[in-house]
C-alpha positions in Angstrom: 52.9 46.4 -50.0 49.2 47.0 -49.6 46.9 44.3 -48.4 43.1 44.5 -48.3 41.2 42.2 -46.0 37.6 41.6 -46.9 35.9 40.7 -43.6 32.3 40.6 -42.4 30.7 41.1 -39.0 28.9 37.8 -38.5 29.9 37.2 -34.9 33.4 38.5 -34.0 35.7 35.7 -35.2 36.2 36.8 -38.8 37.0 40.4 -37.7 39.3 39.2 -35.0 41.1 37.0 -37.4 41.4 40.0 -39.8 42.8 42.2 -37.1 45.3 39.6 -36.1 46.6 39.4 -39.7 46.6 43.2 -39.9 48.7 43.5 -36.7 51.3 41.1 -38.1 51.5 42.9 -41.4 51.7 46.4 -39.8 54.6 45.1 -37.6 56.4 44.2 -40.8 55.8 47.8 -42.2 53.1 47.0 -44.7 49.7 48.7 -45.1 46.7 46.6 -44.4 43.0 47.8 -44.5 40.0 45.8 -43.3 36.7 46.3 -45.1 33.4 45.2 -43.4 32.4 44.1 -46.9 28.6 43.5 -46.7 28.0 46.6 -44.7 29.9 48.6 -47.3 28.0 47.0 -50.2 24.6 47.2 -48.6 24.3 48.5 -45.1 20.9 47.0 -44.4 21.9 43.5 -45.5 25.2 43.8 -43.6 23.5 44.8 -40.4 20.9 42.1 -41.0 23.6 39.4 -41.1 25.3 40.9 -38.0 22.2 41.3 -35.8 20.6 38.2 -37.1 23.5 36.0 -36.3 23.8 37.3 -32.8 20.1 36.9 -32.2 20.2 33.4 -33.7 23.1 32.3 -31.5 21.5 33.6 -28.3 17.9 32.6 -28.8 17.5 30.0 -31.6 20.9 28.3 -32.2 19.2 25.3 -33.9 18.4 27.6 -36.8 22.1 27.9 -37.6 22.2 24.2 -38.2 19.2 24.4 -40.6 21.0 27.2 -42.5 24.2 25.3 -42.6 22.6 22.1 -43.8 20.8 24.1 -46.5 24.2 25.4 -47.7 25.6 21.9 -47.8 22.7 20.8 -49.9 23.1 23.7 -52.3 26.9 23.2 -52.5 27.9 22.1 -56.0 24.3 21.8 -57.4 23.5 23.3 -60.8 21.4 26.0 -59.1 24.1 26.7 -56.5 24.6 30.3 -57.6 21.0 31.2 -57.0 21.8 30.7 -53.3 21.7 34.1 -51.7 25.4 34.8 -51.0 26.2 33.9 -54.7 23.3 36.0 -55.9 24.3 38.9 -53.8 27.9 38.6 -55.0 26.7 39.0 -58.6 24.5 42.0 -57.7 27.1 43.8 -55.7 30.3 43.0 -57.6 30.5 46.3 -59.5 30.6 48.4 -56.3 33.3 46.2 -54.9 35.3 46.3 -58.1 35.2 50.2 -58.0 36.5 50.1 -54.4 39.3 47.8 -55.4 40.2 49.9 -58.4 40.4 53.0 -56.2 42.4 51.3 -53.4 44.8 49.3 -55.6 45.8 46.6 -53.2 48.6 44.1 -54.0 46.9 41.2 -52.2 43.3 40.6 -51.2 42.5 38.3 -48.2 39.0 37.0 -47.6 38.4 36.0 -44.0 34.9 34.6 -44.7 33.6 32.5 -47.7 31.0 35.1 -48.6 33.7 37.7 -49.5 35.5 35.0 -51.4 32.3 34.6 -53.5 32.5 38.3 -54.3 36.1 38.0 -55.6 35.0 34.9 -57.6 32.2 36.9 -59.2 34.7 39.6 -60.2 37.0 37.0 -61.7 34.2 35.3 -63.6 33.1 38.7 -65.0 36.6 39.3 -66.3 37.0 42.6 -64.4 39.5 41.4 -61.7 43.2 42.2 -62.1 44.8 38.7 -61.8 48.0 40.3 -60.6 46.2 40.9 -57.3 46.7 37.6 -55.5 43.8 36.3 -53.5 43.8 34.3 -50.3 40.9 32.8 -48.5 41.1 32.0 -44.7 38.9 29.1 -43.5 38.3 30.1 -39.9 37.1 26.7 -38.7 38.4 23.1 -38.4 36.4 22.0 -41.4 35.9 23.3 -44.9 32.6 25.3 -45.1 30.3 24.8 -48.1 31.2 26.8 -51.2 34.9 27.3 -50.5 36.0 24.8 -53.1 34.0 26.8 -55.7 35.7 30.1 -55.0 38.6 31.2 -57.2 41.1 31.9 -54.5 44.8 31.6 -55.4 45.4 30.1 -51.9 43.4 28.7 -49.0 44.5 29.0 -45.4 43.7 25.9 -43.3 43.7 25.7 -39.5 46.0 22.7 -39.6 48.0 20.2 -41.7 45.5 17.5 -40.7 42.9 19.2 -42.7 44.8 18.9 -46.0 43.0 15.6 -46.9 39.6 17.2 -46.5 40.6 20.1 -48.7 42.0 17.9 -51.4 39.0 15.6 -51.3 36.8 18.6 -52.0 38.9 19.5 -55.0 41.3 22.1 -53.7 44.9 21.4 -55.1 47.4 20.7 -52.3 49.7 23.4 -53.7 47.0 26.0 -53.0 46.6 25.0 -49.3 48.4 27.0 -46.6 48.2 25.1 -43.3 49.5 28.1 -41.4 46.6 28.1 -38.9 43.7 30.5 -38.3 45.4 33.8 -37.6 45.3 34.7 -34.0 46.5 37.9 -32.5 50.3 37.8 -31.9 49.7 38.5 -28.2 48.5 34.8 -27.9 51.9 33.7 -29.0 53.4 35.1 -25.8 52.8 33.9 -22.2 53.4 35.3 -18.8 53.7 33.0 -15.7 50.4 32.0 -14.2 50.9 33.7 -10.8 52.1 36.9 -12.5 48.9 37.0 -14.6 46.8 36.3 -11.5 48.5 39.1 -9.6 48.0 41.5 -12.4 44.3 40.6 -12.7 43.7 40.6 -8.9 43.0 36.9 -8.7 43.9 34.6 -5.8 47.3 33.1 -6.5 46.7 29.7 -4.8 43.2 28.7 -6.0 42.5 26.4 -8.9 41.2 28.8 -11.5 38.5 28.1 -14.1 38.0 30.5 -17.0 34.6 30.3 -18.7 34.7 32.3 -21.9 31.4 32.6 -23.8 32.9 34.3 -26.9 32.6 37.9 -28.1 28.8 37.9 -28.3 28.2 36.1 -25.0 26.0 33.1 -26.1 23.5 31.7 -23.6 23.9 28.5 -21.7 26.4 29.8 -19.2 24.1 29.9 -16.2 23.8 26.1 -15.6 27.5 25.8 -16.2 28.3 28.4 -13.5 25.9 26.6 -11.1 27.6 23.2 -11.9 31.2 24.5 -11.5 30.4 26.3 -8.3 29.7 22.9 -6.7 33.4 22.3 -6.7 35.5 23.1 -3.6 38.2 25.7 -3.2 38.2 27.1 -6.7 37.9 30.6 -8.3 35.8 31.1 -11.4 36.2 33.8 -14.0 33.3 34.2 -16.4 33.7 36.4 -19.5 30.3 37.3 -21.0 31.4 39.3 -24.0 28.9 41.9 -25.2 25.9 40.2 -23.7 25.0 42.6 -20.9 21.9 40.7 -20.0 24.0 37.6 -19.4 26.5 39.5 -17.3 23.7 40.9 -15.1 22.1 37.5 -14.6 25.4 35.9 -13.6 26.3 38.8 -11.3 23.0 38.4 -9.5 23.6 34.7 -8.7 24.8 33.5 -5.3 28.0 31.5 -5.2 30.0 29.6 -2.6 33.3 30.1 -4.4 35.1 33.3 -5.4 33.6 34.4 -8.8 34.5 37.2 -11.1 31.9 38.1 -13.8 33.2 40.2 -16.6 31.7 41.7 -19.8 33.9 42.2 -22.9 37.6 42.2 -22.2 40.5 43.1 -24.5 43.1 41.2 -22.5 41.7 37.7 -22.8 45.3 36.4 -23.3 46.1 37.4 -19.7 43.0 35.6 -18.3 44.0 32.5 -20.3 47.5 32.7 -18.8 46.0 33.0 -15.3 43.7 29.9 -15.8 44.3 26.3 -15.0 41.6 25.3 -17.5 39.6 27.2 -20.1 36.0 26.3 -20.9 34.5 27.7 -24.1 32.5 26.8 -27.1 34.2 25.2 -30.1 34.5 28.3 -32.2 37.4 28.3 -34.6 39.1 31.4 -33.3 38.5 30.9 -29.6 39.7 27.3 -29.7 42.8 28.4 -31.7 43.6 31.1 -29.1 43.5 28.6 -26.2 45.4 25.9 -28.1 48.1 28.6 -29.0 48.4 29.3 -25.3 48.8 25.5 -24.5 46.1 25.5 -21.9 43.8 22.5 -21.1 40.6 23.1 -23.2 37.2 22.0 -22.2 34.5 22.5 -24.8 30.9 23.2 -24.1 27.9 22.4 -26.2 28.6 23.7 -29.8 26.3 26.1 -31.7 24.7 23.7 -34.2 26.4 23.8 -37.5 30.1 24.1 -38.2 31.0 24.1 -34.5 30.0 20.4 -34.4 32.7 19.8 -37.0 35.2 21.8 -34.9 34.3 19.8 -31.8 34.9 16.5 -33.7 38.3 17.6 -35.0 39.5 19.0 -31.7 38.5 15.8 -29.8 39.7 13.4 -32.4 43.2 15.0 -32.3 43.5 15.3 -28.5 43.4 19.1 -28.5 40.5 19.3 -26.1 38.0 17.4 -24.0 34.2 17.7 -23.9 31.4 18.0 -21.4 27.9 16.8 -22.3 24.6 15.7 -20.8 26.4 12.5 -19.8 29.4 14.2 -18.1 29.0 17.6 -16.6 31.7 20.3 -16.7 32.5 19.8 -13.0 32.9 16.0 -13.5 35.2 16.5 -16.5 37.3 19.0 -14.6 37.7 16.7 -11.6 38.7 13.9 -13.8 41.3 16.0 -15.6 42.8 17.1 -12.3 43.5 13.4 -11.5 44.4 12.4 -15.1 48.0 13.3 -15.7 48.1 11.1 -18.9 45.2 13.0 -20.5 46.7 16.4 -19.6 50.1 15.4 -21.0 48.4 14.0 -24.2 46.6 17.4 -24.7 49.8 19.3 -24.0 51.7 17.3 -26.6 49.0 17.6 -29.2 48.6 21.4 -28.7 52.4 21.8 -28.9 52.5 19.8 -32.1 49.4 21.1 -33.9 48.9 24.5 -32.4 49.7 27.5 -34.5 50.6 30.3 -32.1 52.5 32.2 -34.8 49.8 31.8 -37.4 49.3 35.5 -38.2 53.1 36.1 -38.5 53.5 33.0 -40.7 50.7 34.1 -43.1 52.1 37.6 -43.2 55.5 36.3 -44.2 53.9 34.2 -47.0 52.0 37.3 -48.2 55.2 39.3 -48.2 56.7 36.9 -50.7 53.8 37.1 -53.1 54.6 40.7 -54.1 
């Protein structure tokens, strides 16, 4: 079986999800290729989305909310398909169709709504081979604008609890796959906390806080580091992703606790295993990875837009706690260390609603389609 994943570099989440699914399919002996779709169709536009999203997230995150709200307003309107991603889909569909004709996949998976729009444009043009099943992966804990207007055969949801939202937006329940946002199979495994700490060179006995900024290293970590460092007898691990400036800034700071400042790491699962608590932003993938590991999850200020929806879902369903201007990170951590009831509630919710085998489960479903 041959699977084609249409991804897009807008941040790292969509590509990481694509790679997780590919790993699960390859393990089963199937072929799976990932196409960075916008860069293939138009390199300048693809790079523009990639660099623009990183810059927006680091310097003007409020702009993301403006764009998201604009998409919500356009969603379903008569002029919806004049909105840029739809317009681009119509302009670029011939090049993508030629690629599909040459590659001849059995199944196409779209890990971002903009690639699902492209497949929809092909289907509406009558050039798409309907024998090629199509699956869209919604990589957040809410349904983004436009998904319900794409012609996917199936839609992957992060959780069964999202089924009502999907059906309210017009997606038939028999098309919804609540298998979870695909996370790398390595997040399905765990090693004992002290073994992970020993492997990573961390103190075995200290309460360990992991601060993960995401693959791009969004700003806002400096005051969090200063706040957490006020606590006594802890060790703090900060992962800055690809943001070298942030790493340099954090490294130059003075601390009273033991602090490890890292750039991009490819063994995040080991750092999660080593941690007593994980602090991160409410991104769909990063939250899913931590929930899959069953670790206490403390969410920082979301990037305005869909991360606000993620935050609401995760809090309402006891999968995480949240810091804010009213309760700092250190206050929330100190409360949690005393609050066995909350920790047990989070543990039970993560065990029930977490999808640590999400990539494997989706790969098994795809296997049955052909």
